[in-house]
ZARO-379800 format. One record per residue: residue number from 0; residue in one letter; chain; x, y, z of N, C-alpha, C in turn. Coordinates in Angstrom, 2 decimals. Layout:
site num->NUM, residu->A, chaine->A, nxx->X, nyy->Y, nzz->Z, caxx->X, cayy->Y, cazz->Z, cxx->X, cyy->Y, czz->Z .
...
This chain:
site num->0, residu->X, chaine->A, nxx->0.84, nyy->-1.17, nzz->0.00, caxx->0.00, cayy->0.00, cazz->0.00, cxx->0.88, cyy->1.24, czz->0.00 .
site num->1, residu->X, chaine->A, nxx->0.25, nyy->2.37, nzz->-0.14, caxx->0.97, cayy->3.64, cazz->-0.17, cxx->0.21, cyy->4.67, czz->0.65 .
site num->2, residu->X, chaine->A, nxx->0.89, nyy->5.75, nzz->0.98, caxx->0.20, cayy->6.86, cazz->1.63, cxx->-0.91, cyy->7.34, czz->0.71 .
site num->3, residu->X, chaine->A, nxx->-1.99, nyy->7.83, nzz->1.29, caxx->-3.13, cayy->8.28, cazz->0.50, cxx->-3.23, cyy->9.80, czz->0.53 .
site num->4, residu->X, chaine->A, nxx->-3.35, nyy->10.41, nzz->-0.64, caxx->-3.54, cayy->11.85, cazz->-0.79, cxx->-4.97, cyy->12.04, czz->-1.27 .
site num->5, residu->X, chaine->A, nxx->-5.81, nyy->12.64, nzz->-0.42, caxx->-7.20, cayy->12.90, cazz->-0.77, cxx->-7.36, cyy->14.40, czz->-0.99 .
site num->6, residu->X, chaine->A, nxx->-7.55, nyy->14.77, nzz->-2.23, caxx->-7.65, cayy->16.17, cazz->-2.61, cxx->-9.03, cyy->16.71, czz->-2.26 .
site num->7, residu->X, chaine->A, nxx->-9.04, nyy->17.81, nzz->-1.52, caxx->-10.30, cayy->18.43, cazz->-1.13, cxx->-10.66, cyy->19.62, czz->-2.00 .
site num->8, residu->X, chaine->A, nxx->-9.63, nyy->20.42, nzz->-2.38, caxx->-9.90, cayy->21.64, cazz->-3.13, cxx->-8.63, cyy->22.12, czz->-3.80 .
site num->9, residu->X, chaine->A, nxx->-8.77, nyy->22.70, nzz->-4.97, caxx->-7.66, cayy->23.35, cazz->-5.64, cxx->-8.06, cyy->24.78, czz->-5.98 .
site num->10, residu->X, chaine->A, nxx->-7.07, nyy->25.66, nzz->-5.99, caxx->-7.31, cayy->27.05, cazz->-6.33, cxx->-5.99, cyy->27.65, czz->-6.82 .
site num->11, residu->X, chaine->A, nxx->-6.03, nyy->28.92, nzz->-7.18, caxx->-4.83, cayy->29.62, cazz->-7.63, cxx->-4.66, cyy->30.87, czz->-6.80 .
site num->12, residu->X, chaine->A, nxx->-3.46, nyy->31.07, nzz->-6.29, caxx->-3.11, cayy->32.29, cazz->-5.55, cxx->-1.98, cyy->32.96, czz->-6.30 .
site num->13, residu->X, chaine->A, nxx->-2.27, nyy->34.05, nzz->-6.96, caxx->-1.24, cayy->34.72, cazz->-7.76, cxx->-0.78, cyy->33.81, czz->-8.88 .
site num->14, residu->X, chaine->A, nxx->0.50, nyy->33.47, nzz->-8.89, caxx->1.04, cayy->32.61, cazz->-9.93, cxx->1.27, cyy->31.18, czz->-9.45 .
site num->15, residu->X, chaine->A, nxx->0.69, nyy->30.82, nzz->-8.29, caxx->0.89, cayy->29.47, cazz->-7.75, cxx->-0.43, cyy->28.71, czz->-7.65 .
site num->16, residu->X, chaine->A, nxx->-0.37, nyy->27.42, nzz->-7.98, caxx->-1.50, cayy->26.54, cazz->-7.73, cxx->-1.48, cyy->26.17, czz->-6.26 .
site num->17, residu->X, chaine->A, nxx->-2.65, nyy->26.04, nzz->-5.68, caxx->-2.78, cayy->25.67, cazz->-4.27, cxx->-3.70, cyy->24.47, czz->-4.19 .
site num->18, residu->X, chaine->A, nxx->-3.26, nyy->23.45, nzz->-3.46, caxx->-4.05, cayy->22.24, cazz->-3.31, cxx->-4.21, cyy->21.94, czz->-1.82 .
site num->19, residu->X, chaine->A, nxx->-5.47, nyy->21.75, nzz->-1.41, caxx->-5.79, cayy->21.43, cazz->-0.02, cxx->-6.31, cyy->20.00, czz->0.03 .
site num->20, residu->X, chaine->A, nxx->-5.83, nyy->19.24, nzz->1.00, caxx->-6.31, cayy->17.87, cazz->1.13, cxx->-5.83, cyy->17.23, czz->2.41 .
site num->21, residu->X, chaine->A, nxx->-5.95, nyy->15.90, nzz->2.46, caxx->-5.47, cayy->15.15, cazz->3.61, cxx->-4.52, cyy->14.06, czz->3.15 .
site num->22, residu->X, chaine->A, nxx->-3.56, nyy->13.76, nzz->4.00, caxx->-2.64, cayy->12.65, cazz->3.77, cxx->-2.86, cyy->11.65, czz->4.89 .
site num->23, residu->X, chaine->A, nxx->-3.07, nyy->10.39, nzz->4.52, caxx->-3.24, cayy->9.31, cazz->5.49, cxx->-2.05, cyy->8.37, czz->5.39 .
site num->24, residu->X, chaine->A, nxx->-1.38, nyy->8.16, nzz->6.52, caxx->-0.19, cayy->7.31, cazz->6.56, cxx->-0.59, cyy->5.85, czz->6.76 .
site num->25, residu->X, chaine->A, nxx->0.11, nyy->4.95, nzz->6.07, caxx->-0.10, cayy->3.52, cazz->6.28, cxx->1.20, cyy->2.84, czz->6.70 .
site num->26, residu->X, chaine->A, nxx->2.20, nyy->3.65, nzz->7.05, caxx->3.50, cayy->3.14, cazz->7.47, cxx->4.20, cyy->4.26, czz->8.23 .
site num->27, residu->X, chaine->A, nxx->5.45, nyy->4.07, nzz->8.60, caxx->6.18, cayy->5.11, cazz->9.32, cxx->6.79, cyy->6.15, czz->8.39 .
site num->28, residu->X, chaine->A, nxx->6.84, nyy->5.85, nzz->7.10, caxx->7.30, cayy->6.83, cazz->6.11, cxx->6.71, cyy->6.49, czz->4.76 .
site num->29, residu->X, chaine->A, nxx->6.59, nyy->7.51, nzz->3.93, caxx->6.03, cayy->7.31, cazz->2.61, cxx->5.93, cyy->8.65, czz->1.89 .
site num->30, residu->X, chaine->A, nxx->5.34, nyy->8.62, nzz->0.71, caxx->5.21, cayy->9.85, cazz->-0.07, cxx->3.93, cyy->9.83, czz->-0.87 .
site num->31, residu->X, chaine->A, nxx->3.53, nyy->11.01, nzz->-1.32, caxx->2.36, cayy->11.14, cazz->-2.17, cxx->2.71, cyy->12.03, czz->-3.36 .
site num->32, residu->X, chaine->A, nxx->2.11, nyy->11.74, nzz->-4.49, caxx->2.24, cayy->12.57, cazz->-5.68, cxx->1.14, cyy->13.60, czz->-5.62 .
site num->33, residu->X, chaine->A, nxx->1.50, nyy->14.87, nzz->-5.46, caxx->0.51, cayy->15.93, cazz->-5.31, cxx->-0.13, cyy->16.34, czz->-6.63 .
site num->34, residu->X, chaine->A, nxx->0.50, nyy->15.98, nzz->-7.73, caxx->-0.01, cayy->16.41, cazz->-9.03, cxx->0.61, cyy->17.71, czz->-9.50 .
site num->35, residu->X, chaine->A, nxx->1.40, nyy->18.35, nzz->-8.64, caxx->2.10, cayy->19.57, cazz->-9.03, cxx->3.41, cyy->19.21, czz->-9.74 .
site num->36, residu->X, chaine->A, nxx->3.88, nyy->20.10, nzz->-10.59, caxx->5.18, cayy->19.90, cazz->-11.23, cxx->6.32, cyy->20.19, czz->-10.26 .
site num->37, residu->X, chaine->A, nxx->6.08, nyy->21.12, nzz->-9.34, caxx->7.09, cayy->21.52, cazz->-8.37, cxx->6.38, cyy->22.09, czz->-7.14 .
site num->38, residu->X, chaine->A, nxx->6.75, nyy->21.65, nzz->-5.96, caxx->6.18, cayy->22.17, cazz->-4.72, cxx->7.09, cyy->23.27, czz->-4.19 .
site num->39, residu->X, chaine->A, nxx->6.53, nyy->24.43, nzz->-3.89, caxx->7.30, cayy->25.54, cazz->-3.33, cxx->7.19, cyy->25.60, czz->-1.81 .
site num->40, residu->X, chaine->A, nxx->6.04, nyy->25.17, nzz->-1.27, caxx->5.81, cayy->25.27, cazz->0.16, cxx->4.75, cyy->24.28, czz->0.59 .
site num->41, residu->X, chaine->A, nxx->4.85, nyy->23.81, nzz->1.82, caxx->3.82, cayy->22.93, cazz->2.40, cxx->3.45, cyy->23.47, czz->3.78 .
site num->42, residu->X, chaine->A, nxx->2.17, nyy->23.43, nzz->4.06, caxx->1.64, cayy->23.74, cazz->5.39, cxx->0.84, cyy->22.52, czz->5.83 .
site num->43, residu->X, chaine->A, nxx->0.98, nyy->22.15, nzz->7.10, caxx->0.21, cayy->21.00, cazz->7.55, cxx->-0.28, cyy->21.21, czz->8.97 .
site num->44, residu->X, chaine->A, nxx->-1.32, nyy->20.48, nzz->9.31, caxx->-1.86, cayy->20.45, cazz->10.66, cxx->-2.30, cyy->19.02, czz->10.91 .
site num->45, residu->X, chaine->A, nxx->-2.00, nyy->18.48, nzz->12.07, caxx->-2.41, cayy->17.11, cazz->12.35, cxx->-3.92, cyy->17.00, czz->12.58 .
site num->46, residu->X, chaine->A, nxx->-4.50, nyy->15.98, nzz->12.01, caxx->-5.89, cayy->15.64, cazz->12.33, cxx->-5.86, cyy->14.59, czz->13.44 .
site num->47, residu->X, chaine->A, nxx->-5.10, nyy->13.53, nzz->13.21, caxx->-4.79, cayy->12.54, cazz->14.23, cxx->-3.31, cyy->12.26, czz->14.10 .
site num->48, residu->X, chaine->A, nxx->-2.56, nyy->12.44, nzz->15.16, caxx->-1.12, cayy->12.25, cazz->15.08, cxx->-0.61, cyy->11.74, czz->16.42 .
site num->49, residu->X, chaine->A, nxx->0.11, nyy->10.64, nzz->16.40, caxx->0.64, cayy->10.06, cazz->17.63, cxx->2.14, cyy->10.28, czz->17.79 .
site num->50, residu->X, chaine->A, nxx->2.78, nyy->10.83, nzz->16.75, caxx->4.22, cayy->11.10, cazz->16.82, cxx->4.53, cyy->12.33, czz->15.97 .
site num->51, residu->X, chaine->A, nxx->5.74, nyy->12.83, nzz->16.08, caxx->6.14, cayy->13.99, cazz->15.30, cxx->6.57, cyy->13.60, czz->13.90 .
site num->52, residu->X, chaine->A, nxx->5.93, nyy->14.14, nzz->12.92, caxx->6.25, cayy->13.83, cazz->11.52, cxx->7.11, cyy->14.92, czz->10.91 .
site num->53, residu->X, chaine->A, nxx->7.90, nyy->14.54, nzz->9.92, caxx->8.72, cayy->15.48, cazz->9.17, cxx->8.31, cyy->15.42, czz->7.69 .
site num->54, residu->X, chaine->A, nxx->8.25, nyy->16.58, nzz->7.06, caxx->7.83, cayy->16.68, cazz->5.68, cxx->8.99, cyy->17.16, czz->4.82 .
site num->55, residu->X, chaine->A, nxx->9.12, nyy->16.60, nzz->3.63, caxx->10.11, cayy->17.04, cazz->2.64, cxx->9.38, cyy->17.30, czz->1.34 .
site num->56, residu->X, chaine->A, nxx->9.63, nyy->18.47, nzz->0.75, caxx->8.98, cayy->18.79, cazz->-0.52, cxx->9.88, cyy->18.35, czz->-1.66 .
site num->57, residu->X, chaine->A, nxx->9.26, nyy->17.96, nzz->-2.76, caxx->9.96, cayy->17.52, cazz->-3.96, cxx->10.98, cyy->16.42, czz->-3.65 .
site num->58, residu->X, chaine->A, nxx->10.52, nyy->15.43, nzz->-2.87, caxx->11.44, cayy->14.39, cazz->-2.42, cxx->10.67, cyy->13.11, czz->-2.11 .
site num->59, residu->X, chaine->A, nxx->11.41, nyy->11.99, nzz->-2.14, caxx->10.91, cayy->10.73, cazz->-1.63, cxx->11.47, cyy->10.55, czz->-0.23 .
site num->60, residu->X, chaine->A, nxx->10.93, nyy->9.63, nzz->0.58, caxx->11.44, cayy->9.46, cazz->1.94, cxx->12.93, cyy->9.14, czz->2.01 .
site num->61, residu->X, chaine->A, nxx->13.46, nyy->8.52, nzz->0.98, caxx->14.89, cayy->8.18, cazz->0.95, cxx->15.77, cyy->9.40, czz->0.74 .
site num->62, residu->X, chaine->A, nxx->15.17, nyy->10.54, nzz->0.36, caxx->15.93, cayy->11.75, cazz->0.09, cxx->16.14, cyy->12.00, czz->-1.39 .
site num->63, residu->X, chaine->A, nxx->15.70, nyy->11.08, nzz->-2.24, caxx->15.82, cayy->11.24, cazz->-3.68, cxx->14.92, cyy->12.38, czz->-4.15 .
site num->64, residu->X, chaine->A, nxx->15.50, nyy->13.33, nzz->-4.86, caxx->14.73, cayy->14.47, cazz->-5.37, cxx->13.73, cyy->13.99, czz->-6.42 .
site num->65, residu->X, chaine->A, nxx->12.46, nyy->14.28, nzz->-6.21, caxx->11.39, cayy->13.90, cazz->-7.12, cxx->10.36, cyy->15.02, czz->-7.12 .
site num->66, residu->X, chaine->A, nxx->10.35, nyy->15.80, nzz->-8.19, caxx->9.48, cayy->16.98, cazz->-8.29, cxx->8.01, cyy->16.61, czz->-8.12 .
site num->67, residu->X, chaine->A, nxx->7.31, nyy->17.40, nzz->-7.31, caxx->5.89, cayy->17.22, cazz->-7.13, cxx->5.49, cyy->16.23, czz->-6.06 .
site num->68, residu->X, chaine->A, nxx->6.47, nyy->15.55, nzz->-5.46, caxx->6.16, cayy->14.58, cazz->-4.41, cxx->6.37, cyy->15.18, czz->-3.04 .
site num->69, residu->X, chaine->A, nxx->5.56, nyy->14.77, nzz->-2.10, caxx->5.66, cayy->15.19, cazz->-0.71, cxx->5.98, cyy->13.95, czz->0.12 .
site num->70, residu->X, chaine->A, nxx->7.16, nyy->13.95, nzz->0.76, caxx->7.57, cayy->12.83, cazz->1.60, cxx->7.26, cyy->13.13, czz->3.05 .
site num->71, residu->X, chaine->A, nxx->6.82, nyy->12.10, nzz->3.77, caxx->6.53, cayy->12.21, cazz->5.20, cxx->7.29, cyy->11.09, czz->5.90 .
site num->72, residu->X, chaine->A, nxx->8.06, nyy->11.44, nzz->6.92, caxx->8.79, cayy->10.45, cazz->7.70, cxx->8.52, cyy->10.69, czz->9.19 .
site num->73, residu->X, chaine->A, nxx->8.78, nyy->9.68, nzz->10.00, caxx->8.63, cayy->9.81, cazz->11.44, cxx->7.19, cyy->9.82, czz->11.92 .
site num->74, residu->X, chaine->A, nxx->6.30, nyy->9.26, nzz->11.13, caxx->4.89, cayy->9.23, cazz->11.53, cxx->4.51, cyy->7.81, czz->11.95 .
site num->75, residu->X, chaine->A, nxx->3.27, nyy->7.62, nzz->12.30, caxx->2.75, cayy->6.33, cazz->12.70, cxx->1.65, cyy->5.93, czz->11.74 .
site num->76, residu->X, chaine->A, nxx->1.58, nyy->4.66, nzz->11.42, caxx->0.52, cayy->4.17, cazz->10.55, cxx->-0.84, cyy->4.57, czz->11.11 .
site num->77, residu->X, chaine->A, nxx->-1.66, nyy->5.16, nzz->10.28, caxx->-2.98, cayy->5.63, cazz->10.69, cxx->-3.05, cyy->7.12, czz->10.96 .
site num->78, residu->X, chaine->A, nxx->-1.89, nyy->7.79, nzz->11.03, caxx->-1.88, cayy->9.24, cazz->11.21, cxx->-2.53, cyy->9.91, czz->10.00 .
site num->79, residu->X, chaine->A, nxx->-3.25, nyy->10.99, nzz->10.25, caxx->-3.89, cayy->11.76, cazz->9.19, cxx->-3.51, cyy->13.23, czz->9.36 .
site num->80, residu->X, chaine->A, nxx->-3.12, nyy->13.88, nzz->8.26, caxx->-2.69, cayy->15.27, cazz->8.28, cxx->-3.50, cyy->16.09, czz->7.29 .
site num->81, residu->X, chaine->A, nxx->-3.90, nyy->17.29, nzz->7.70, caxx->-4.44, cayy->18.27, cazz->6.75, cxx->-3.23, cyy->18.91, czz->6.10 .
site num->82, residu->X, chaine->A, nxx->-3.20, nyy->18.94, nzz->4.77, caxx->-2.04, cayy->19.43, cazz->4.05, cxx->-2.46, cyy->20.44, czz->2.99 .
site num->83, residu->X, chaine->A, nxx->-1.70, nyy->21.55, nzz->2.90, caxx->-1.85, cayy->22.51, cazz->1.81, cxx->-0.50, cyy->22.64, czz->1.14 .
site num->84, residu->X, chaine->A, nxx->-0.46, nyy->22.44, nzz->-0.17, caxx->0.79, cayy->22.60, cazz->-0.92, cxx->0.62, cyy->23.72, czz->-1.94 .
site num->85, residu->X, chaine->A, nxx->1.68, nyy->24.49, nzz->-2.11, caxx->1.73, cayy->25.58, cazz->-3.07, cxx->2.81, cyy->25.25, czz->-4.08 .
site num->86, residu->X, chaine->A, nxx->2.54, nyy->25.50, nzz->-5.34, caxx->3.56, cayy->25.24, cazz->-6.36, cxx->3.06, cyy->25.54, czz->-7.74 .
site num->87, residu->X, chaine->A, nxx->3.74, nyy->24.92, nzz->-8.70, caxx->3.39, cayy->25.15, cazz->-10.10, cxx->3.15, cyy->23.83, czz->-10.80 .
Protein backbone atom coordinates (compact mmCIF):
# COMPACT_ATOMS: atom_id res chain seq x y z
CA UNK A 1 0.00 0.00 0.00
CA UNK A 2 0.97 3.64 -0.17
CA UNK A 3 0.20 6.86 1.63
CA UNK A 4 -3.13 8.28 0.50
CA UNK A 5 -3.54 11.85 -0.79
CA UNK A 6 -7.20 12.90 -0.77
CA UNK A 7 -7.65 16.17 -2.61
CA UNK A 8 -10.30 18.43 -1.13
CA UNK A 9 -9.90 21.64 -3.13
CA UNK A 10 -7.66 23.35 -5.64
CA UNK A 11 -7.31 27.05 -6.33
CA UNK A 12 -4.83 29.62 -7.63
CA UNK A 13 -3.11 32.29 -5.55
CA UNK A 14 -1.24 34.72 -7.76
CA UNK A 15 1.04 32.61 -9.93
CA UNK A 16 0.89 29.47 -7.75
CA UNK A 17 -1.50 26.54 -7.73
CA UNK A 18 -2.78 25.67 -4.27
CA UNK A 19 -4.05 22.24 -3.31
CA UNK A 20 -5.79 21.43 -0.02
CA UNK A 21 -6.31 17.87 1.13
CA UNK A 22 -5.47 15.15 3.61
CA UNK A 23 -2.64 12.65 3.77
CA UNK A 24 -3.24 9.31 5.49
CA UNK A 25 -0.19 7.31 6.56
CA UNK A 26 -0.10 3.52 6.28
CA UNK A 27 3.50 3.14 7.47
CA UNK A 28 6.18 5.11 9.32
CA UNK A 29 7.30 6.83 6.11
CA UNK A 30 6.03 7.31 2.61
CA UNK A 31 5.21 9.85 -0.07
CA UNK A 32 2.36 11.14 -2.17
CA UNK A 33 2.24 12.57 -5.68
CA UNK A 34 0.51 15.93 -5.31
CA UNK A 35 -0.01 16.41 -9.03
CA UNK A 36 2.10 19.57 -9.03
CA UNK A 37 5.18 19.90 -11.23
CA UNK A 38 7.09 21.52 -8.37
CA UNK A 39 6.18 22.17 -4.72
CA UNK A 40 7.30 25.54 -3.33
CA UNK A 41 5.81 25.27 0.16
CA UNK A 42 3.82 22.93 2.40
CA UNK A 43 1.64 23.74 5.39
CA UNK A 44 0.21 21.00 7.55
CA UNK A 45 -1.86 20.45 10.66
CA UNK A 46 -2.41 17.11 12.35
CA UNK A 47 -5.89 15.64 12.33
CA UNK A 48 -4.79 12.54 14.23
CA UNK A 49 -1.12 12.25 15.08
CA UNK A 50 0.64 10.06 17.63
CA UNK A 51 4.22 11.10 16.82
CA UNK A 52 6.14 13.99 15.30
CA UNK A 53 6.25 13.83 11.52
CA UNK A 54 8.72 15.48 9.17
CA UNK A 55 7.83 16.68 5.68
CA UNK A 56 10.11 17.04 2.64
CA UNK A 57 8.98 18.79 -0.52
CA UNK A 58 9.96 17.52 -3.96
CA UNK A 59 11.44 14.39 -2.42
CA UNK A 60 10.91 10.73 -1.63
CA UNK A 61 11.44 9.46 1.94
CA UNK A 62 14.89 8.18 0.95
CA UNK A 63 15.93 11.75 0.09
CA UNK A 64 15.82 11.24 -3.68
CA UNK A 65 14.73 14.47 -5.37
CA UNK A 66 11.39 13.90 -7.12
CA UNK A 67 9.48 16.98 -8.29
CA UNK A 68 5.89 17.22 -7.13
CA UNK A 69 6.16 14.58 -4.41
CA UNK A 70 5.66 15.19 -0.71
CA UNK A 71 7.57 12.83 1.60
CA UNK A 72 6.53 12.21 5.20
CA UNK A 73 8.79 10.45 7.70
CA UNK A 74 8.63 9.81 11.44
CA UNK A 75 4.89 9.23 11.53
CA UNK A 76 2.75 6.33 12.70
CA UNK A 77 0.52 4.17 10.55
CA UNK A 78 -2.98 5.63 10.69
CA UNK A 79 -1.88 9.24 11.21
CA UNK A 80 -3.89 11.76 9.19
CA UNK A 81 -2.69 15.27 8.28
CA UNK A 82 -4.44 18.27 6.75
CA UNK A 83 -2.04 19.43 4.05
CA UNK A 84 -1.85 22.51 1.81
CA UNK A 85 0.79 22.60 -0.92
CA UNK A 86 1.73 25.58 -3.07
CA UNK A 87 3.56 25.24 -6.36
CA UNK A 88 3.39 25.15 -10.10
